[in-house]
N, C-alpha and C positions, 0 to 999 in steps of 0.2 A: 504495498499500500503506500502511495504517495500521497502530499499535500499541494495541490495548486489553487494558485489566486484565479478569482474569477476571471481575470481578461486572458488567462491561458486556458480556459473552458471553452473559447470561442468557435462557432462553426461559420459563421459568416464574415471571413477575414475584409471583404470587400464592405462593409457597411459602417459606418462611423470611427471605425478605429477604435470600438472597445463594445463590451456585453452592456446590457441594458436589466437595469430593476425590473421594468415595465417595458413592453413592446406592444403597441397598439391593444393597450387595456388587457385585462387578465379573461383565461375561460378554462374551463375544465381538460381542455385538451393539453396545458402546458403543464398538468401533473400525471408524473409517471414516478410509480413504487419501484424502488430499488430492493435492495439485498434486505433490507428491514422489513419485520410483521408491524408495520404501523400502517396498515389500510385505514384504522381507525382515524388517524390524521389528516391522510388523504383524501378518504371520504368528507371530512369536516371543510378542511379548504375546498372541495367540489361544490359543497354546499353554498360557501360562501362566493365564490366565482358568480351564483346567479342574481346577487345583487349588487350593481355597481357600485364600487366604492369601500366596500365591506374589507376586502384581501388589503387595498392601498392603507385603509384605518388602523392596520395591524403596526404600521411602518412610521415612524419617526421623522425621518427621513424619505422622501419620496424619488428621489433621484437615483442614477448610477453613482458611486463616490470612487472615483481615482484612489483615494486611500485604501480602500476597502473596508472601513467602516461603517456599522449599520447599527443602529439601535430599535427595537421592536417591543410592543407594548402586549405585556401578557396579563391575564388577569388571575391571581393567586387566589382559588377559591375557596381555601382552607381561612388563609386572613381575612378576605374580601375587601381587597386591594389590588388598583392594578402595581405593577412592578414593570422596570423596564430591565430588559435584557441588550446587553450588548454583543454583539459578533462581527469576527471578521471573515471576511468571501475566502480563506481558507478552507478548500473541499476534500474532504479523502477520495483518493481515485484509484485505479487497478494501476500498478505501475506498468504493464503493459499494454492498453491501449487508451490509458490515462484519462480513462471517463471515469464520472462520479460512481462510486459504489452504492451510493443509497439513493434517494431521488435525485431524478434525471432530469437536465432541464430540456424545453422545449425550443430549440434554435436558441438564443443568446441573452434568454431572461434569466435572470438570477432568483427572483423572488420567494419561489417552490423552496429551493436548495437553502436561503435563510431563513427561511418560518422553520423548516425542520431542524437545521443546527439552533436555531432560541430555543424551539422546545426541547431539545434536548438536554442544551446548556442547564434550562430550567430545570429537567429531569435528571440532571447529574452524571448522564452521557448517552452517546447515540443508543447504548445496546439498553437503557432504561425506557426506550420508547417502543420497545418489542411488546405487542400486544397492549390493548386498549380501548378504552369504550369513546364511541364517536360523541357522545353526549359531556364526556370528560374537555373533549378539544374542543366544542361549540361553545361551552361556556370560558374556557382560557382565553380563546381568541374574542368575544364578543362582551365578556362582562356580564350577559343575561343568564337568566335561570332557566334550566332545561327542565323537562318533563322525559321520563320513560316511561314505555308501554310495552308490558312482556306479555305474549302469545301462554295461555297457560295449555296444560292437556284438555282442559274440557272444554277449548275451543275459545273461550273468552279474552279478553284481553283486559291484564289489571296496570292499572296505573300509579307507577312508583316516582319516589323521588332519587335524584342524585345526592348521597351524602359521602363526604372525601374523607377517608380513613387512613391517613398514609403511615406508611410505618419508616424504620430505618434506612431499608433499602428499596421502598419505592414509594416516591413521591403523589405517585397519582393512583394510587389503592383508592379504588369504591367502593360502596353498595348501594344498590339499589333497595331503600327504604319503601316496604309497601305500608299503607294507610290502615288502620283499624276502629271500623271492617274495612276489606278489603273495596275500592271501587272497581268496579268491573263494567265491561263493555260487550255486549255480541258483535258478531261482526259486522252487523249491519250499522248500527250506531256507532262503533268503532270507524267505519267510513265515513259514516256522517262527521265524524269529530275531527278525520284528516282531512277531509275536503272543506270543512270551516278554517284549520290551522294553514291549509295551502292557500285560502281566497285571503286571509290576513297576510300572506308573505312574511309565513314562517319559515324558519329553517328544516330542515326534514331529511331525516337519514334512517338507514335502516341495516340490521345485520340480522345474518344467519346464523345458526348453531352449526356446531360441529367445529372441525379443525382443518386449516387450511391448508394443504400439502400441494399447491399450485406450484412451489418456488422447488419442489423438491421431486416432483413426479413428471410424467409427460402429460401433455395436455391441460386442459383446464380444471379438470375435475368437477363439470358441472354435475348436478343431479336432474333426473328428467324436467324439471321446471327451469334450467339452465342459471339455476343461482347456484355460486360457489361456496360452500359450507367454510363458517367462522370467519366471513369476509363482512365488511361493510359496504354500503352502497347510498348514493344521495337519490331524495325522491325530487323529480324536475318536477312535476303535476299531479293532483289524484281529481279523477272525475270520472262523470259517469257515462257512458257509451251506449246507445241501443243499437242493435243489427237485425236487419228484416230479415226474416228467413223463408 
């Protein structure tokens, strides 16, 4: 492994002479997960790209810095305060192909790499971002409270609250706390609720149960629904359609 500066990762050497923090806005296509099991973070970033300005708001400086110094704002859920995380643009890369080992850039944009590095610093290391909850990432990146809904074996959806319960080795350790009595929604009422959140421009994400082995096995490992086990997804929209038969 080697560490390379952002300007050393450039792909388009004919454009502007330097990489960009943002290039023509941000979009989900800018995001590509690398060797870390942090799809929870990548999914949260993809959610934010659906709302213009949300990703940019994470950054104190919103332009490329030739010194490679950047400050990002993250919300400390446990302390309930905003904290500034300072990072440089030294990125861990493969020694052979000189490409980033973890998140991959789309073109010459650096924002995904820097958010990943800032979250890794906040958590103590890159390895400290292995596995996690999209809910934690969304609250950390926006400062907004989140709700979680878990599909129970009886087919109902149960509303839960995110509770941070960090340990010495895991700053991100969270629990999904149930209400007493449980707040349950059948599939029809839950879809109505989901559509309401969508109409209010809420950030929506979903995750599947199981273990994601797509980085270790051939193929993507989808089940019959096309969903990868143990993976996080962005919900783009929720609406009801009618099909004539």
